[in-house]
SEMIZA-371808 format. One record per atom (N, C-alpha, C): residue number from 1; chain; atom name; x, y, z. Coordinates in pm, 1 decimal, decimal comma, padded with zeros to 6 digits, always signed. Layout:
<pts>
{pt NUM; "A"; "CA"; {X; Y; Z}}
...
</pts>
This chain:
<pts>
{pt 1; "A"; "N"; {-04370,8; +02118,7; -10575,2}}
{pt 1; "A"; "CA"; {-04432,5; +02232,2; -10512,7}}
{pt 1; "A"; "C"; {-04580,8; +02203,6; -10490,4}}
{pt 2; "A"; "N"; {-04629,9; +02229,8; -10366,4}}
{pt 2; "A"; "CA"; {-04769,6; +02199,7; -10337,4}}
{pt 2; "A"; "C"; {-04861,8; +02294,6; -10411,3}}
{pt 3; "A"; "N"; {-04974,6; +02241,5; -10448,3}}
{pt 3; "A"; "CA"; {-05073,6; +02321,7; -10519,1}}
{pt 3; "A"; "C"; {-05142,5; +02415,5; -10419,8}}
{pt 4; "A"; "N"; {-05178,7; +02536,2; -10463,0}}
{pt 4; "A"; "CA"; {-05249,0; +02627,2; -10374,5}}
{pt 4; "A"; "C"; {-05381,9; +02569,1; -10326,0}}
{pt 5; "A"; "N"; {-05441,9; +02485,2; -10407,4}}
{pt 5; "A"; "CA"; {-05569,7; +02423,8; -10371,5}}
{pt 5; "A"; "C"; {-05552,6; +02328,5; -10253,6}}
{pt 6; "A"; "N"; {-05435,7; +02256,6; -10247,3}}
{pt 6; "A"; "CA"; {-05410,0; +02165,5; -10135,8}}
{pt 6; "A"; "C"; {-05397,8; +02242,7; -10004,6}}
{pt 7; "A"; "N"; {-05331,0; +02359,2; -10010,9}}
{pt 7; "A"; "CA"; {-05318,4; +02441,4; -09891,1}}
{pt 7; "A"; "C"; {-05456,0; +02490,4; -09843,0}}
{pt 8; "A"; "N"; {-05537,8; +02528,5; -09938,8}}
{pt 8; "A"; "CA"; {-05672,6; +02575,5; -09905,1}}
{pt 8; "A"; "C"; {-05756,1; +02463,4; -09843,0}}
{pt 9; "A"; "N"; {-05743,4; +02342,4; -09896,6}}
{pt 9; "A"; "CA"; {-05816,8; +02228,2; -09841,6}}
{pt 9; "A"; "C"; {-05773,0; +02200,2; -09697,1}}
{pt 10; "A"; "N"; {-05643,2; +02201,8; -09673,6}}
{pt 10; "A"; "CA"; {-05591,8; +02176,4; -09539,1}}
{pt 10; "A"; "C"; {-05636,0; +02288,5; -09444,3}}
{pt 11; "A"; "N"; {-05627,8; +02412,1; -09492,5}}
{pt 11; "A"; "CA"; {-05666,9; +02526,2; -09409,7}}
{pt 11; "A"; "C"; {-05817,0; +02523,4; -09380,0}}
{pt 12; "A"; "N"; {-05896,9; +02490,8; -09479,0}}
{pt 12; "A"; "CA"; {-06042,3; +02485,6; -09459,0}}
{pt 12; "A"; "C"; {-06080,3; +02374,3; -09361,2}}
{pt 13; "A"; "N"; {-06008,6; +02259,2; -09367,2}}
{pt 13; "A"; "CA"; {-06034,2; +02150,4; -09272,1}}
{pt 13; "A"; "C"; {-05997,3; +02194,4; -09130,3}}
{pt 14; "A"; "N"; {-05885,2; +02266,7; -09116,6}}
{pt 14; "A"; "CA"; {-05843,4; +02316,8; -08986,8}}
{pt 14; "A"; "C"; {-05944,8; +02415,8; -08930,6}}
{pt 15; "A"; "N"; {-05991,4; +02505,7; -09016,2}}
{pt 15; "A"; "CA"; {-06091,5; +02604,0; -08973,4}}
{pt 15; "A"; "C"; {-06220,8; +02533,0; -08934,3}}
{pt 16; "A"; "N"; {-06261,8; +02436,4; -09013,6}}
{pt 16; "A"; "CA"; {-06383,4; +02361,0; -08983,1}}
{pt 16; "A"; "C"; {-06370,6; +02287,6; -08849,7}}
{pt 17; "A"; "N"; {-06252,3; +02225,7; -08825,3}}
{pt 17; "A"; "CA"; {-06230,6; +02155,2; -08699,4}}
{pt 17; "A"; "C"; {-06236,2; +02252,8; -08582,5}}
{pt 18; "A"; "N"; {-06176,2; +02370,0; -08596,5}}
{pt 18; "A"; "CA"; {-06179,8; +02471,3; -08490,3}}
{pt 18; "A"; "C"; {-06322,3; +02520,6; -08466,0}}
{pt 19; "A"; "N"; {-06398,4; +02538,3; -08572,0}}
{pt 19; "A"; "CA"; {-06537,7; +02580,6; -08557,1}}
{pt 19; "A"; "C"; {-06619,3; +02474,6; -08484,1}}
{pt 20; "A"; "N"; {-06594,8; +02348,6; -08515,5}}
{pt 20; "A"; "CA"; {-06665,1; +02241,0; -08445,6}}
{pt 20; "A"; "C"; {-06627,4; +02239,3; -08297,0}}
{pt 21; "A"; "N"; {-06497,2; +02259,5; -08267,9}}
{pt 21; "A"; "CA"; {-06451,2; +02265,1; -08129,4}}
{pt 21; "A"; "C"; {-06516,5; +02382,0; -08057,3}}
{pt 22; "A"; "N"; {-06521,2; +02496,5; -08123,0}}
{pt 22; "A"; "CA"; {-06585,3; +02613,4; -08062,8}}
{pt 22; "A"; "C"; {-06734,0; +02588,3; -08040,6}}
{pt 23; "A"; "N"; {-06798,5; +02523,2; -08135,8}}
{pt 23; "A"; "CA"; {-06941,1; +02490,3; -08120,8}}
{pt 23; "A"; "C"; {-06964,7; +02398,8; -08001,8}}
{pt 24; "A"; "N"; {-06876,5; +02300,9; -07985,6}}
{pt 24; "A"; "CA"; {-06887,5; +02209,3; -07871,7}}
{pt 24; "A"; "C"; {-06867,5; +02285,3; -07740,8}}
{pt 25; "A"; "N"; {-06766,5; +02372,3; -07738,7}}
{pt 25; "A"; "CA"; {-06740,4; +02451,6; -07617,2}}
{pt 25; "A"; "C"; {-06857,3; +02543,6; -07584,9}}
{pt 26; "A"; "N"; {-06918,0; +02604,4; -07687,4}}
{pt 26; "A"; "CA"; {-07032,9; +02691,8; -07665,5}}
{pt 26; "A"; "C"; {-07149,6; +02610,9; -07608,8}}
{pt 27; "A"; "N"; {-07170,8; +02491,4; -07659,3}}
{pt 27; "A"; "CA"; {-07278,2; +02404,8; -07608,5}}
{pt 27; "A"; "C"; {-07253,5; +02369,1; -07461,7}}
{pt 28; "A"; "N"; {-07129,2; +02336,4; -07428,7}}
{pt 28; "A"; "CA"; {-07095,9; +02304,5; -07290,1}}
{pt 28; "A"; "C"; {-07115,7; +02426,7; -07200,0}}
{pt 29; "A"; "N"; {-07075,0; +02544,7; -07249,2}}
{pt 29; "A"; "CA"; {-07093,9; +02666,9; -07171,9}}
{pt 29; "A"; "C"; {-07241,5; +02697,1; -07150,3}}
{pt 30; "A"; "N"; {-07324,4; +02672,3; -07252,0}}
{pt 30; "A"; "CA"; {-07468,2; +02694,1; -07238,0}}
{pt 30; "A"; "C"; {-07526,2; +02601,2; -07131,2}}
{pt 31; "A"; "N"; {-07483,0; +02476,1; -07132,8}}
{pt 31; "A"; "CA"; {-07532,1; +02380,1; -07033,3}}
{pt 31; "A"; "C"; {-07487,1; +02422,6; -06893,3}}
{pt 32; "A"; "N"; {-07361,4; +02464,0; -06882,3}}
{pt 32; "A"; "CA"; {-07308,5; +02509,1; -06753,0}}
{pt 32; "A"; "C"; {-07382,0; +02634,6; -06706,4}}
{pt 33; "A"; "N"; {-07406,5; +02727,0; -06797,7}}
{pt 33; "A"; "CA"; {-07479,1; +02849,4; -06764,3}}
{pt 33; "A"; "C"; {-07621,6; +02817,6; -06720,7}}
{pt 34; "A"; "N"; {-07683,1; +02721,4; -06783,3}}
{pt 34; "A"; "CA"; {-07818,1; +02680,0; -06745,7}}
{pt 34; "A"; "C"; {-07818,8; +02626,0; -06602,3}}
{pt 35; "A"; "N"; {-07718,0; +02545,5; -06568,0}}
{pt 35; "A"; "CA"; {-07707,5; +02493,3; -06430,6}}
{pt 35; "A"; "C"; {-07687,3; +02606,9; -06330,6}}
{pt 36; "A"; "N"; {-07604,0; +02702,5; -06366,7}}
{pt 36; "A"; "CA"; {-07579,4; +02816,0; -06278,3}}
{pt 36; "A"; "C"; {-07707,3; +02897,5; -06259,1}}
{pt 37; "A"; "N"; {-07782,2; +02919,7; -06366,6}}
{pt 37; "A"; "CA"; {-07908,0; +02994,0; -06356,4}}
{pt 37; "A"; "C"; {-08007,7; +02921,2; -06266,9}}
{pt 38; "A"; "N"; {-08011,3; +02789,2; -06276,8}}
{pt 38; "A"; "CA"; {-08100,5; +02709,9; -06192,3}}
{pt 38; "A"; "C"; {-08058,9; +02722,4; -06045,1}}
{pt 39; "A"; "N"; {-07929,3; +02715,0; -06019,2}}
{pt 39; "A"; "CA"; {-07880,4; +02728,5; -05881,9}}
{pt 39; "A"; "C"; {-07909,1; +02868,2; -05826,5}}
{pt 40; "A"; "N"; {-07895,5; +02969,7; -05910,0}}
{pt 40; "A"; "CA"; {-07926,0; +03106,8; -05866,9}}
{pt 40; "A"; "C"; {-08074,0; +03118,5; -05832,0}}
{pt 41; "A"; "N"; {-08159,6; +03057,3; -05912,3}}
{pt 41; "A"; "CA"; {-08303,6; +03060,4; -05883,8}}
{pt 41; "A"; "C"; {-08332,5; +02992,3; -05749,9}}
{pt 42; "A"; "N"; {-08266,0; +02878,9; -05721,9}}
{pt 42; "A"; "CA"; {-08284,7; +02810,3; -05594,0}}
{pt 42; "A"; "C"; {-08238,0; +02897,5; -05478,4}}
{pt 43; "A"; "N"; {-08126,0; +02965,0; -05496,5}}
{pt 43; "A"; "CA"; {-08072,9; +03052,0; -05390,9}}
{pt 43; "A"; "C"; {-08168,8; +03168,0; -05366,3}}
{pt 44; "A"; "N"; {-08225,2; +03224,5; -05473,1}}
{pt 44; "A"; "CA"; {-08320,6; +03334,6; -05456,4}}
{pt 44; "A"; "C"; {-08445,3; +03287,5; -05383,0}}
{pt 45; "A"; "N"; {-08489,8; +03164,5; -05412,8}}
{pt 45; "A"; "CA"; {-08606,6; +03109,8; -05344,0}}
{pt 45; "A"; "C"; {-08576,1; +03092,1; -05194,6}}
{pt 46; "A"; "N"; {-08456,9; +03042,1; -05163,8}}
{pt 46; "A"; "CA"; {-08418,0; +03026,7; -05023,6}}
{pt 46; "A"; "C"; {-08409,0; +03162,2; -04955,8}}
{pt 47; "A"; "N"; {-08352,9; +03257,7; -05025,3}}
{pt 47; "A"; "CA"; {-08340,6; +03393,5; -04970,4}}
{pt 47; "A"; "C"; {-08478,9; +03451,1; -04940,7}}
{pt 48; "A"; "N"; {-08572,8; +03425,4; -05030,3}}
{pt 48; "A"; "CA"; {-08709,4; +03473,3; -05008,3}}
{pt 48; "A"; "C"; {-08769,7; +03409,5; -04883,7}}
{pt 49; "A"; "N"; {-08747,7; +03279,5; -04865,1}}
{pt 49; "A"; "CA"; {-08799,8; +03211,3; -04747,1}}
{pt 49; "A"; "C"; {-08734,6; +03264,3; -04620,1}}
{pt 50; "A"; "N"; {-08605,2; +03292,8; -04627,4}}
{pt 50; "A"; "CA"; {-08535,5; +03348,2; -04510,9}}
{pt 50; "A"; "C"; {-08592,9; +03485,4; -04477,0}}
{pt 51; "A"; "N"; {-08618,6; +03567,9; -04578,2}}
{pt 51; "A"; "CA"; {-08677,3; +03699,8; -04553,8}}
{pt 51; "A"; "C"; {-08815,5; +03686,4; -04491,6}}
{pt 52; "A"; "N"; {-08893,8; +03589,1; -04539,9}}
{pt 52; "A"; "CA"; {-09026,1; +03565,8; -04481,7}}
{pt 52; "A"; "C"; {-09014,1; +03527,3; -04334,5}}
{pt 53; "A"; "N"; {-08918,0; +03440,5; -04303,2}}
{pt 53; "A"; "CA"; {-08897,8; +03400,0; -04163,8}}
{pt 53; "A"; "C"; {-08850,6; +03517,4; -04078,0}}
{pt 54; "A"; "N"; {-08764,7; +03601,9; -04134,6}}
{pt 54; "A"; "CA"; {-08719,5; +03720,2; -04060,1}}
{pt 54; "A"; "C"; {-08837,0; +03813,6; -04031,7}}
{pt 55; "A"; "N"; {-08923,7; +03831,3; -04129,7}}
{pt 55; "A"; "CA"; {-09040,9; +03916,7; -04111,5}}
{pt 55; "A"; "C"; {-09132,4; +03857,9; -04004,5}}
{pt 56; "A"; "N"; {-09156,0; +03727,2; -04010,8}}
{pt 56; "A"; "CA"; {-09239,7; +03660,2; -03911,9}}
{pt 56; "A"; "C"; {-09180,0; +03675,5; -03772,7}}
{pt 57; "A"; "N"; {-09049,2; +03654,3; -03760,1}}
{pt 57; "A"; "CA"; {-08983,3; +03665,3; -03630,2}}
{pt 57; "A"; "C"; {-08993,8; +03807,0; -03575,2}}
{pt 58; "A"; "N"; {-08976,2; +03905,8; -03660,2}}
{pt 58; "A"; "CA"; {-08986,0; +04044,2; -03610,8}}
{pt 58; "A"; "C"; {-09128,2; +04075,6; -03563,9}}
{pt 59; "A"; "N"; {-09229,0; +04022,9; -03635,0}}
{pt 59; "A"; "CA"; {-09366,9; +04044,1; -03591,0}}
{pt 59; "A"; "C"; {-09392,7; +03974,6; -03458,1}}
{pt 60; "A"; "N"; {-09340,1; +03854,3; -03440,7}}
{pt 60; "A"; "CA"; {-09356,9; +03782,2; -03314,8}}
{pt 60; "A"; "C"; {-09284,1; +03855,4; -03202,5}}
{pt 61; "A"; "N"; {-09163,9; +03905,2; -03232,5}}
{pt 61; "A"; "CA"; {-09087,7; +03978,0; -03130,4}}
{pt 61; "A"; "C"; {-09158,5; +04106,3; -03089,0}}
{pt 62; "A"; "N"; {-09235,0; +04166,9; -03181,4}}
{pt 62; "A"; "CA"; {-09311,8; +04285,2; -03145,9}}
{pt 62; "A"; "C"; {-09424,0; +04249,7; -03048,6}}
{pt 63; "A"; "N"; {-09479,0; +04131,5; -03062,2}}
{pt 63; "A"; "CA"; {-09589,0; +04088,0; -02976,1}}
{pt 63; "A"; "C"; {-09536,1; +04050,6; -02838,4}}
{pt 64; "A"; "N"; {-09438,5; +03961,2; -02835,5}}
{pt 64; "A"; "CA"; {-09383,2; +03915,4; -02708,1}}
{pt 64; "A"; "C"; {-09241,5; +03863,7; -02732,4}}
{pt 65; "A"; "N"; {-09153,4; +03899,1; -02641,6}}
{pt 65; "A"; "CA"; {-09016,1; +03850,3; -02651,9}}
{pt 65; "A"; "C"; {-09006,6; +03716,0; -02579,6}}
{pt 66; "A"; "N"; {-08902,3; +03638,6; -02606,3}}
{pt 66; "A"; "CA"; {-08888,8; +03509,6; -02537,6}}
{pt 66; "A"; "C"; {-08883,7; +03523,4; -02385,9}}
{pt 67; "A"; "N"; {-08817,6; +03627,1; -02335,9}}
{pt 67; "A"; "CA"; {-08812,1; +03644,3; -02190,0}}
{pt 67; "A"; "C"; {-08950,4; +03679,4; -02134,3}}
{pt 68; "A"; "N"; {-09026,3; +03761,2; -02208,3}}
{pt 68; "A"; "CA"; {-09161,6; +03794,0; -02164,2}}
{pt 68; "A"; "C"; {-09250,5; +03670,1; -02166,2}}
{pt 69; "A"; "N"; {-09231,4; +03586,6; -02266,2}}
{pt 69; "A"; "CA"; {-09309,7; +03463,1; -02275,8}}
{pt 69; "A"; "C"; {-09279,6; +03371,4; -02157,8}}
{pt 70; "A"; "N"; {-09153,5; +03359,0; -02119,4}}
{pt 70; "A"; "CA"; {-09115,7; +03276,9; -02004,2}}
{pt 70; "A"; "C"; {-09176,1; +03334,2; -01876,0}}
{pt 71; "A"; "N"; {-09169,8; +03466,1; -01862,2}}
{pt 71; "A"; "CA"; {-09227,5; +03532,2; -01745,6}}
{pt 71; "A"; "C"; {-09377,7; +03508,4; -01738,9}}
{pt 72; "A"; "N"; {-09443,9; +03514,4; -01854,2}}
{pt 72; "A"; "CA"; {-09588,1; +03492,1; -01859,6}}
{pt 72; "A"; "C"; {-09621,7; +03348,0; -01820,6}}
{pt 73; "A"; "N"; {-09540,8; +03252,6; -01864,9}}
{pt 73; "A"; "CA"; {-09563,2; +03113,3; -01827,6}}
{pt 73; "A"; "C"; {-09550,1; +03095,5; -01676,6}}
{pt 74; "A"; "N"; {-09448,9; +03159,4; -01618,2}}
{pt 74; "A"; "CA"; {-09431,6; +03150,2; -01472,8}}
{pt 74; "A"; "C"; {-09550,7; +03210,4; -01399,4}}
{pt 75; "A"; "N"; {-09601,5; +03323,8; -01448,6}}
{pt 75; "A"; "CA"; {-09717,4; +03387,3; -01385,5}}
{pt 75; "A"; "C"; {-09840,8; +03298,0; -01395,3}}
{pt 76; "A"; "N"; {-09859,8; +03232,1; -01508,6}}
{pt 76; "A"; "CA"; {-09974,5; +03141,7; -01524,2}}
{pt 76; "A"; "C"; {-09962,4; +03025,1; -01426,3}}
{pt 77; "A"; "N"; {-09841,9; +02971,4; -01410,1}}
{pt 77; "A"; "CA"; {-09823,0; +02862,9; -01312,4}}
{pt 77; "A"; "C"; {-09856,7; +02910,9; -01171,5}}
{pt 78; "A"; "N"; {-09810,7; +03032,4; -01137,4}}
{pt 78; "A"; "CA"; {-09840,0; +03088,0; -01005,2}}
{pt 78; "A"; "C"; {-09990,6; +03106,5; -00985,8}}
{pt 79; "A"; "N"; {-10059,0; +03154,2; -01089,3}}
{pt 79; "A"; "CA"; {-10203,5; +03174,1; -01080,3}}
{pt 79; "A"; "C"; {-10277,6; +03042,1; -01065,6}}
{pt 80; "A"; "N"; {-10232,0; +02938,6; -01133,9}}
{pt 80; "A"; "CA"; {-10295,0; +02807,5; -01119,0}}
{pt 80; "A"; "C"; {-10276,4; +02754,8; -00977,1}}
{pt 81; "A"; "N"; {-10157,3; +02773,2; -00921,8}}
{pt 81; "A"; "CA"; {-10131,6; +02729,8; -00785,7}}
{pt 81; "A"; "C"; {-10218,2; +02808,2; -00687,4}}
{pt 82; "A"; "N"; {-10229,8; +02938,6; -00707,3}}
{pt 82; "A"; "CA"; {-10314,1; +03023,0; -00622,2}}
{pt 82; "A"; "C"; {-10459,5; +02977,9; -00629,9}}
{pt 83; "A"; "N"; {-10505,6; +02947,9; -00751,3}}
{pt 83; "A"; "CA"; {-10644,9; +02903,2; -00769,2}}
{pt 83; "A"; "C"; {-10667,7; +02773,3; -00692,7}}
{pt 84; "A"; "N"; {-10573,6; +02680,3; -00702,4}}
{pt 84; "A"; "CA"; {-10587,4; +02552,7; -00632,4}}
{pt 84; "A"; "C"; {-10593,1; +02575,1; -00481,9}}
{pt 85; "A"; "N"; {-10503,6; +02660,4; -00430,4}}
{pt 85; "A"; "CA"; {-10502,2; +02688,9; -00286,6}}
{pt 85; "A"; "C"; {-10633,0; +02756,6; -00243,2}}
{pt 86; "A"; "N"; {-10679,9; +02853,5; -00321,7}}
{pt 86; "A"; "CA"; {-10802,2; +02926,3; -00287,3}}
{pt 86; "A"; "C"; {-10922,7; +02832,7; -00286,4}}
{pt 87; "A"; "N"; {-10931,3; +02745,6; -00386,8}}
{pt 87; "A"; "CA"; {-11044,5; +02652,1; -00391,8}}
{pt 87; "A"; "C"; {-11039,4; +02555,8; -00272,7}}
{pt 88; "A"; "N"; {-10920,4; +02511,4; -00236,3}}
{pt 88; "A"; "CA"; {-10906,7; +02420,4; -00122,1}}
{pt 88; "A"; "C"; {-10948,9; +02489,7; +00006,7}}
{pt 89; "A"; "N"; {-10901,7; +02612,2; +00028,1}}
{pt 89; "A"; "CA"; {-10937,5; +02687,8; +00149,3}}
{pt 89; "A"; "C"; {-11087,9; +02713,4; +00153,1}}
{pt 90; "A"; "N"; {-11145,4; +02750,4; +00037,6}}
{pt 90; "A"; "CA"; {-11289,3; +02776,5; +00031,4}}
{pt 90; "A"; "C"; {-11368,9; +02651,1; +00065,2}}
{pt 91; "A"; "N"; {-11325,3; +02537,3; +00011,1}}
{pt 91; "A"; "CA"; {-11395,0; +02411,8; +00037,3}}
{pt 91; "A"; "C"; {-11385,2; +02375,3; +00185,2}}
{pt 92; "A"; "N"; {-11268,2; +02390,3; +00245,0}}
{pt 92; "A"; "CA"; {-11250,1; +02359,8; +00387,3}}
{pt 92; "A"; "C"; {-11335,5; +02454,8; +00471,1}}
{pt 93; "A"; "N"; {-11336,9; +02583,0; +00435,2}}
{pt 93; "A"; "CA"; {-11416,7; +02681,0; +00510,3}}
{pt 93; "A"; "C"; {-11564,7; +02646,1; +00502,9}}
{pt 94; "A"; "N"; {-11612,9; +02608,3; +00385,1}}
{pt 94; "A"; "CA"; {-11753,1; +02569,1; +00372,3}}
{pt 94; "A"; "C"; {-11783,4; +02446,2; +00458,0}}
{pt 95; "A"; "N"; {-11692,1; +02350,9; +00456,4}}
{pt 95; "A"; "CA"; {-11711,3; +02230,2; +00535,3}}
{pt 95; "A"; "C"; {-11717,5; +02264,7; +00684,2}}
{pt 96; "A"; "N"; {-11627,6; +02352,1; +00729,5}}
{pt 96; "A"; "CA"; {-11628,5; +02392,9; +00869,8}}
{pt 96; "A"; "C"; {-11756,1; +02468,8; +00904,7}}
{pt 97; "A"; "N"; {-11803,3; +02556,2; +00816,4}}
{pt 97; "A"; "CA"; {-11928,2; +02627,7; +00839,4}}
{pt 97; "A"; "C"; {-12045,2; +02530,0; +00845,6}}
{pt 98; "A"; "N"; {-12042,5; +02427,8; +00761,2}}
{pt 98; "A"; "CA"; {-12150,1; +02328,4; +00763,3}}
{pt 98; "A"; "C"; {-12150,5; +02252,5; +00896,2}}
{pt 99; "A"; "N"; {-12033,1; +02216,1; +00942,9}}
{pt 99; "A"; "CA"; {-12023,7; +02147,5; +01071,5}}
{pt 99; "A"; "C"; {-12070,7; +02239,0; +01183,6}}
{pt 100; "A"; "N"; {-12024,2; +02362,6; +01181,4}}
{pt 100; "A"; "CA"; {-12063,2; +02458,7; +01284,5}}
{pt 100; "A"; "C"; {-12213,4; +02480,5; +01281,8}}
{pt 101; "A"; "N"; {-12270,8; +02495,5; +01167,6}}
{pt 101; "A"; "CA"; {-12415,7; +02515,2; +01154,6}}
{pt 101; "A"; "C"; {-12490,3; +02394,0; +01206,4}}
{pt 102; "A"; "N"; {-12439,1; +02276,3; +01172,5}}
{pt 102; "A"; "CA"; {-12504,9; +02152,5; +01218,4}}
{pt 102; "A"; "C"; {-12497,9; +02142,8; +01371,5}}
{pt 103; "A"; "N"; {-12387,8; +02179,3; +01431,7}}
{pt 103; "A"; "CA"; {-12373,4; +02174,8; +01577,3}}
{pt 103; "A"; "C"; {-12466,8; +02274,8; +01644,0}}
{pt 104; "A"; "N"; {-12472,5; +02396,3; +01590,5}}
{pt 104; "A"; "CA"; {-12561,9; +02497,8; +01647,6}}
{pt 104; "A"; "C"; {-12707,2; +02458,6; +01629,1}}
{pt 105; "A"; "N"; {-12737,9; +02400,0; +01518,2}}
{pt 105; "A"; "CA"; {-12874,8; +02358,4; +01490,3}}
{pt 105; "A"; "C"; {-12915,1; +02247,4; +01586,5}}
{pt 106; "A"; "N"; {-12822,8; +02157,0; +01614,0}}
{pt 106; "A"; "CA"; {-12851,4; +02045,1; +01702,9}}
{pt 106; "A"; "C"; {-12855,7; +02087,8; +01847,0}}
{pt 107; "A"; "N"; {-12778,9; +02188,4; +01885,6}}
{pt 107; "A"; "CA"; {-12771,6; +02234,1; +02023,8}}
{pt 107; "A"; "C"; {-12891,5; +02320,4; +02055,4}}
{pt 108; "A"; "N"; {-12930,2; +02405,8; +01965,8}}
{pt 108; "A"; "CA"; {-13041,1; +02497,1; +01993,5}}
{pt 108; "A"; "C"; {-13168,7; +02423,9; +01988,4}}
</pts>
């Protein structure tokens, strides 16, 4: 017949082994939880940057929309072309007036 002390020794070793296994599992869970917390922090940082970009975009959209910006670019191109044409016509007109003045001056 086994001694009660032998049963206690076997039971205590089993309990100790289970406690060690649980301790190992808790350590692994802590490490895994730490990784998850780090990933959550990264996601929150990205979310913050996305919110900042959304805020910036809404402020820009309040100032000018993309279609308005394209329209404004077209108007600036038209104005530059008009300026070039006007300066050319003005220069030609001045040249013609100079010639006309020179002819009248020489004739009179």
